[in-house]
Backbone bond lengths (Angstrom), bond angles and torsions (degrees), N, CA, C in turn:
res aa  C-N    CA-C-N  psi(-1)  N-CA   C-N-CA  omega(-1)  CA-C   N-CA-C  phi
1 M - - - 1.459 - - 1.524 109.75 -
2 N 1.290 116.23 155.76 1.461 122.92 -178.01 1.524 112.88 -63.10
3 K 1.329 116.95 -35.66 1.464 119.26 -178.44 1.527 110.83 -64.83
4 E 1.326 117.28 -40.33 1.463 120.03 177.62 1.525 110.81 -63.20
5 R 1.327 115.90 -38.94 1.472 119.35 177.42 1.516 109.56 -62.47
6 L 1.329 116.59 -44.10 1.457 120.84 -178.97 1.524 111.69 -64.85
7 T 1.315 117.18 -47.66 1.470 118.99 -179.24 1.528 111.47 -67.19
8 S 1.326 117.55 -32.45 1.470 119.13 179.30 1.525 111.20 -66.44
9 I 1.329 117.31 -30.21 1.463 121.13 176.85 1.527 109.51 -58.94
10 F 1.322 116.39 -42.60 1.459 120.75 -178.93 1.523 111.98 -77.85
11 D 1.328 116.76 -29.67 1.462 119.94 177.63 1.526 112.28 -69.06
12 K 1.323 116.86 -37.92 1.464 118.94 -175.90 1.529 113.46 -88.61
13 N 1.300 118.07 -8.24 1.467 122.03 177.43 1.518 109.43 -112.23
14 R 1.288 116.02 71.16 1.469 121.21 -178.29 1.530 110.92 -67.05
15 P 1.324 117.49 132.40 1.467 120.22 179.00 1.532 110.58 -73.52
16 I 1.325 116.12 115.18 1.478 119.96 -177.40 1.525 112.81 -134.63
17 T 1.317 118.20 10.87 1.460 120.73 179.08 1.522 108.75 -81.66
18 P 1.338 117.22 116.83 1.468 119.43 -177.80 1.526 112.65 -64.49
19 M 1.316 114.79 157.83 1.469 120.50 176.78 1.522 109.09 -66.60
20 G 1.331 114.22 148.94 1.455 120.03 171.96 1.519 109.58 -78.32
21 E 1.306 115.87 174.86 1.462 121.29 -177.51 1.530 111.81 -60.36
22 E 1.339 116.75 -43.78 1.463 120.36 -179.47 1.535 110.85 -66.68
23 E 1.322 116.61 -43.29 1.471 120.34 178.29 1.526 110.95 -60.79
24 M 1.324 115.50 -43.15 1.464 120.12 179.36 1.520 110.44 -63.06
25 G 1.317 117.47 -40.22 1.464 121.38 177.62 1.525 111.76 -61.66
26 I 1.327 116.29 -41.94 1.467 120.45 178.45 1.522 110.28 -64.85
27 M 1.341 116.77 -43.69 1.461 119.37 -179.81 1.536 111.16 -63.62
28 I 1.314 117.04 -43.17 1.472 119.99 179.06 1.526 110.15 -63.23
29 H 1.323 117.14 -40.81 1.468 120.48 176.99 1.533 110.41 -59.76
30 I 1.318 117.07 -43.54 1.467 121.12 179.39 1.529 110.24 -64.11
31 L 1.323 116.81 -44.16 1.472 120.75 -179.57 1.521 112.39 -64.75
32 M 1.316 116.92 -34.65 1.464 120.92 -176.90 1.532 113.29 -88.54
33 S 1.311 116.70 -13.77 1.459 121.27 -175.53 1.526 111.57 -68.15
34 K 1.293 114.72 146.16 1.467 121.91 175.58 1.533 110.94 -98.86
35 D 1.333 117.86 3.36 1.458 122.51 -178.86 1.529 109.33 -69.14
36 P 1.326 118.17 112.74 1.467 120.58 -177.63 1.533 113.34 -65.36
37 E 1.336 117.15 -21.38 1.464 119.42 -179.54 1.528 112.31 -67.16
38 L 1.318 117.85 -22.31 1.466 120.17 178.35 1.528 111.96 -67.59
39 S 1.329 116.67 -19.26 1.467 121.35 177.58 1.522 113.07 -96.77
40 C 1.330 116.51 -5.52 1.473 121.13 -178.80 1.516 111.28 -82.42
41 D 1.328 115.04 153.88 1.460 121.74 172.08 1.529 107.93 -60.61
42 V 1.317 116.43 132.78 1.464 121.31 -179.60 1.526 111.15 -52.95
43 N 1.317 117.10 -38.88 1.471 121.06 -177.53 1.526 113.67 -74.34
44 D 1.331 117.70 -13.32 1.461 121.23 -178.73 1.529 113.16 -106.19
45 L 1.315 117.77 10.26 1.460 120.40 -177.88 1.526 110.82 -65.02
46 N 1.317 115.28 147.31 1.457 121.96 174.41 1.524 107.84 -70.06
47 K 1.307 116.77 113.27 1.469 122.20 -175.98 1.524 112.99 -67.19
48 E 1.313 117.01 -12.63 1.462 121.29 178.89 1.530 112.30 -96.01
49 S 1.310 117.91 -6.78 1.468 120.59 -177.03 1.525 111.27 -73.75
50 E 1.310 115.72 154.05 1.472 121.38 177.80 1.528 110.68 -64.19
51 T 1.321 116.74 -38.49 1.464 120.36 179.09 1.521 110.16 -58.76
52 Y 1.326 116.65 -48.28 1.466 120.07 -179.80 1.533 110.67 -63.65
53 K 1.327 116.79 -45.07 1.464 120.19 -178.23 1.530 111.49 -59.73
54 Q 1.330 116.67 -39.43 1.462 120.37 179.00 1.522 112.01 -69.36
55 L 1.329 117.00 -35.49 1.466 121.13 -175.42 1.527 113.87 -97.04
56 K 1.318 117.79 -1.33 1.467 121.52 -178.57 1.531 112.81 -53.39
57 P 1.344 120.05 -45.22 1.473 118.64 178.59 1.533 112.73 -60.08
58 L 1.309 117.00 -36.60 1.471 120.19 177.49 1.525 110.19 -68.77
59 I 1.319 116.39 -51.20 1.468 121.37 -177.09 1.527 111.37 -61.20
60 D 1.311 117.45 -37.76 1.462 121.87 -177.43 1.524 113.88 -84.49
61 G 1.335 117.84 -1.94 1.460 120.85 179.32 1.528 111.42 -59.20
62 F 1.321 116.79 149.72 1.463 122.22 -173.94 1.520 112.29 -56.15
63 Q 1.342 117.75 -55.58 1.465 118.10 -178.10 1.524 112.28 -69.05
64 M 1.330 116.77 -27.02 1.461 119.69 177.23 1.528 110.14 -67.15
65 Q 1.331 116.27 -41.22 1.463 120.18 178.54 1.533 111.25 -68.19
66 I 1.312 117.06 -37.02 1.471 119.99 175.53 1.520 109.20 -59.64
67 F 1.334 116.44 -47.00 1.464 121.57 178.91 1.533 110.71 -59.16
68 L 1.330 116.63 -50.47 1.468 120.40 -177.83 1.521 111.98 -63.08
69 K 1.331 117.24 -41.19 1.476 120.23 -179.78 1.525 110.98 -67.37
70 R 1.318 118.53 -39.58 1.464 120.34 177.62 1.529 110.10 -64.20
71 L 1.318 116.56 -43.32 1.469 118.93 178.91 1.518 110.92 -61.91
72 E 1.315 116.34 -48.96 1.465 120.86 -173.97 1.529 112.66 -70.81
73 H 1.320 117.28 -51.11 1.462 120.30 -170.01 1.515 114.54 -91.45
74 V 1.319 118.01 -29.43 1.464 119.88 -176.06 1.522 111.11 -103.54
75 A 1.335 117.45 -45.93 1.459 120.57 179.68 1.526 112.35 -86.13
76 E 1.331 116.89 -12.97 1.465 122.54 -178.54 1.526 111.89 56.32
77 M 1.325 115.59 48.31 1.459 122.92 179.28 1.527 109.10 -126.98
78 K 1.307 114.98 159.50 1.459 121.85 175.27 1.522 107.29 -124.19
79 I 1.328 116.55 155.37 1.463 120.56 -177.60 1.523 110.75 -135.60
80 S 1.316 115.65 141.22 1.462 120.07 177.88 1.523 109.98 -74.62
81 L 1.310 115.22 157.54 1.455 120.39 177.75 1.523 110.75 -59.51
82 G 1.331 117.47 -42.30 1.467 120.82 179.98 1.520 112.25 -60.99
83 A 1.325 116.91 -46.69 1.468 120.80 178.71 1.521 110.41 -64.33
84 F 1.324 116.61 -40.18 1.459 121.68 178.84 1.524 111.04 -60.72
85 I 1.325 117.60 -43.83 1.469 121.39 -179.84 1.531 110.34 -62.56
86 I 1.315 116.81 -42.30 1.469 120.27 179.02 1.532 110.36 -60.84
87 L 1.316 116.53 -45.42 1.466 120.03 -178.56 1.522 113.07 -73.96
88 A 1.324 117.50 -36.77 1.468 121.88 -174.12 1.523 112.13 -57.92
89 Q 1.294 117.45 -24.66 1.460 121.24 178.77 1.529 112.03 -63.75
90 H 1.313 116.65 -15.93 1.468 121.67 -176.06 1.525 113.09 -102.51
91 F 1.313 118.46 -4.25 1.459 121.83 -173.62 1.529 111.10 -90.30
92 D 1.309 116.18 80.99 1.461 120.75 179.87 1.522 113.02 -82.67
93 S 1.331 116.56 -11.25 1.469 119.96 179.85 1.528 108.33 -154.92
94 P 1.329 116.98 162.57 1.471 119.59 176.32 1.530 111.79 -60.52
95 G 1.321 117.74 -37.65 1.465 120.95 179.28 1.518 112.11 -62.22
96 I 1.320 116.60 -41.33 1.473 120.50 178.09 1.525 109.61 -65.66
97 A 1.322 117.51 -40.62 1.474 120.89 178.49 1.526 110.22 -60.44
98 V 1.332 117.73 -41.99 1.466 121.53 179.11 1.529 110.11 -66.72
99 M 1.340 117.70 -40.20 1.462 119.42 179.46 1.531 111.27 -64.20
100 Y 1.323 117.35 -40.25 1.464 120.03 176.61 1.534 110.43 -65.19
101 A 1.322 117.49 -40.68 1.469 120.10 178.11 1.525 109.98 -62.09
102 Y 1.318 117.24 -43.72 1.468 119.85 -179.86 1.521 110.91 -66.19
103 Y 1.310 117.18 -39.19 1.470 120.00 178.46 1.530 110.18 -60.69
104 L 1.325 117.75 -43.86 1.465 120.55 177.68 1.527 110.78 -63.25
105 F 1.327 116.20 -42.08 1.461 121.31 176.60 1.530 110.31 -59.01
106 H 1.310 115.86 -41.65 1.465 122.38 -178.57 1.532 111.97 -69.70
107 K 1.333 117.74 -37.10 1.467 122.38 -174.04 1.528 114.54 -88.14
108 L 1.311 117.92 -28.15 1.463 121.08 -171.43 1.524 111.41 -113.33
109 P 1.336 117.46 158.58 1.473 120.04 179.34 1.528 112.85 -66.54
110 K 1.317 115.11 151.14 1.456 121.41 176.96 1.525 109.60 -60.87
111 N 1.305 115.92 148.24 1.461 123.70 178.10 1.529 113.81 63.29
112 C 1.314 118.16 20.83 1.464 118.92 -179.11 1.525 111.12 -86.31
113 F 1.313 114.48 161.83 1.451 121.95 173.78 1.523 106.49 -101.37
114 I 1.315 116.39 123.21 1.461 121.62 -176.03 1.522 108.78 -94.94
115 G 1.318 115.34 109.09 1.454 121.44 175.58 1.519 110.10 -105.29
116 V 1.303 116.31 -175.31 1.464 121.09 -179.50 1.528 110.51 -60.26
117 N 1.336 118.20 -39.25 1.468 120.09 179.65 1.518 112.43 -62.27
118 E 1.331 117.45 -38.99 1.466 120.63 179.12 1.534 110.35 -66.01
119 I 1.321 116.62 -33.88 1.469 120.48 178.04 1.521 110.18 -71.36
120 T 1.328 116.37 -52.06 1.465 119.87 -171.75 1.522 114.23 -81.80
121 M 1.317 118.37 -27.99 1.470 119.89 -175.13 1.532 113.47 -103.06
122 T 1.312 117.80 -29.95 1.468 120.32 -174.37 1.523 112.51 -108.29
123 A 1.307 117.71 -56.83 1.466 120.66 -173.58 1.528 112.74 -79.51
124 F 1.325 117.84 -40.29 1.468 121.19 -174.59 1.533 112.04 -132.80
125 P 1.325 118.62 55.00 1.469 119.37 -176.95 1.529 113.76 -68.91
126 F 1.332 117.89 -22.16 1.462 120.91 -175.97 1.526 113.13 -113.49
127 G 1.317 117.02 5.24 1.454 120.53 179.82 1.516 111.24 130.93
128 F 1.325 114.46 -166.53 1.456 121.71 -175.40 1.529 109.64 -117.54
129 F 1.310 116.84 -179.14 1.458 120.89 179.41 1.526 109.87 -75.16
130 S 1.322 115.71 141.80 1.466 120.66 173.50 1.526 108.47 -81.38
131 D 1.320 116.01 164.23 1.465 120.41 176.73 1.524 110.75 -59.87
132 E 1.331 116.32 -37.84 1.464 120.86 179.56 1.525 111.11 -65.66
133 Q 1.324 116.94 -42.65 1.463 120.50 177.39 1.526 111.06 -62.31
134 L 1.319 116.15 -44.55 1.464 120.20 -179.37 1.529 111.25 -61.84
135 A 1.318 117.05 -42.42 1.470 120.38 178.98 1.524 110.28 -64.70
136 K 1.319 116.63 -42.12 1.468 121.17 179.56 1.532 110.60 -64.84
137 M 1.325 116.90 -45.81 1.463 120.61 179.69 1.524 111.04 -63.31
138 W 1.335 116.78 -39.16 1.455 120.42 179.64 1.527 110.05 -61.99
139 D 1.316 116.35 -44.40 1.470 120.10 179.37 1.526 111.64 -65.65
140 E 1.327 116.77 -39.88 1.463 121.17 -177.54 1.529 113.18 -70.01
141 Q 1.330 117.22 -25.44 1.472 119.24 -177.87 1.524 112.64 -87.40
142 K 1.314 117.21 1.10 1.463 120.24 178.57 1.534 110.44 -66.44
143 V 1.314 116.00 144.33 1.458 122.35 179.43 1.529 109.12 -67.17
144 R 1.315 114.58 136.86 1.469 121.73 176.76 1.528 108.40 -101.96
145 P 1.331 116.90 155.49 1.474 119.33 -179.44 1.539 113.46 -56.83
146 D 1.323 117.64 -30.88 1.465 120.51 -177.48 1.530 113.56 -90.60
147 D 1.330 118.62 9.93 1.466 121.06 -178.53 1.527 113.02 -73.12
148 G 1.310 119.07 -23.51 1.461 122.09 176.80 1.514 113.94 54.64
149 L 1.289 117.06 63.24 1.467 121.91 -175.74 1.527 113.55 -101.85
150 D 1.310 117.61 18.67 1.465 121.12 -176.73 1.529 113.52 -59.15
151 E 1.306 117.91 -30.86 1.468 122.54 -176.91 1.526 112.97 -90.10
152 Y 1.323 117.91 -1.14 1.452 121.98 -174.51 1.529 111.26 -94.11
153 H 1.340 116.12 156.28 1.462 122.74 -179.86 1.524 109.14 -97.93
154 C 1.323 116.78 121.73 1.462 122.33 -176.49 1.533 110.67 -103.57
155 L 1.345 115.97 135.12 1.469 122.47 178.67 1.522 112.87 -87.53
156 G 1.312 116.84 -23.10 1.465 119.71 -173.64 1.511 111.34 -149.68
157 A 1.327 115.54 -116.65 1.465 121.40 -177.21 1.532 110.55 -75.95
158 H 1.306 116.21 128.35 1.464 121.37 -177.50 1.524 112.99 -70.09
159 D 1.332 117.82 -7.63 1.465 118.92 -179.42 1.529 113.01 -98.01
160 N 1.345 117.83 8.37 1.460 122.05 179.17 1.526 110.35 -119.54
161 L 1.338 116.56 122.65 1.468 119.72 176.21 1.525 111.10 -59.11
162 L 1.328 116.60 -32.37 1.463 121.08 -178.60 1.524 113.25 -65.21
163 D 1.322 116.95 -12.71 1.462 120.43 -179.76 1.526 113.15 -95.56
164 Y 1.326 117.76 4.07 1.458 121.39 179.30 1.530 109.45 -99.54
165 V 1.321 115.57 122.54 1.470 122.98 -174.25 1.529 111.76 -55.44
166 E 1.315 117.75 -39.25 1.465 121.30 -174.89 1.530 112.92 -59.80
167 F 1.320 117.72 -24.80 1.468 120.18 -179.57 1.528 112.21 -81.14
168 W 1.324 116.36 -5.28 1.461 122.27 178.73 1.525 110.84 -102.12
169 E 1.280 118.31 14.30 1.468 121.12 -179.68 1.517 109.65 -98.08
170 K 1.324 115.77 129.51 1.465 121.62 176.87 1.517 108.39 -78.78
171 E 1.304 115.61 143.61 1.476 120.04 179.73 1.503 111.33 -92.98
């Protein structure tokens, strides 16, 4: 089945690329911060707060919104601002944002709240995806002629398995 093919792509491409110096600095700042908004769901932030105002351009970015909408509406997950900031550094394209959202969906329980601990201890304990892994995974998740997806509901591009709602359902 197509779902097994999709999940196997993420199983065999384990994220092991360590954080760079700047990424590590940001993560340490988040871990050491006393700002309670870093633990809040991104969608529940106080829109009048200084933290939100400073991060609004990041949060409202196109691929960031794709990531947040996939997590919220398709994966039925929520994410803290701190965890979002750590991950957002890796979203160079909408496709990468969707792959990270699917990986979290694949690794974590449905309806969970994703905080910094879930990012650093469960989903990405050994690092993140390399550019080479992301390119390989993107190519592998493309729809094949024999996939037979005529009966499936697509959210976006019909040539990406990640855009079919049925592959986001937990069993």
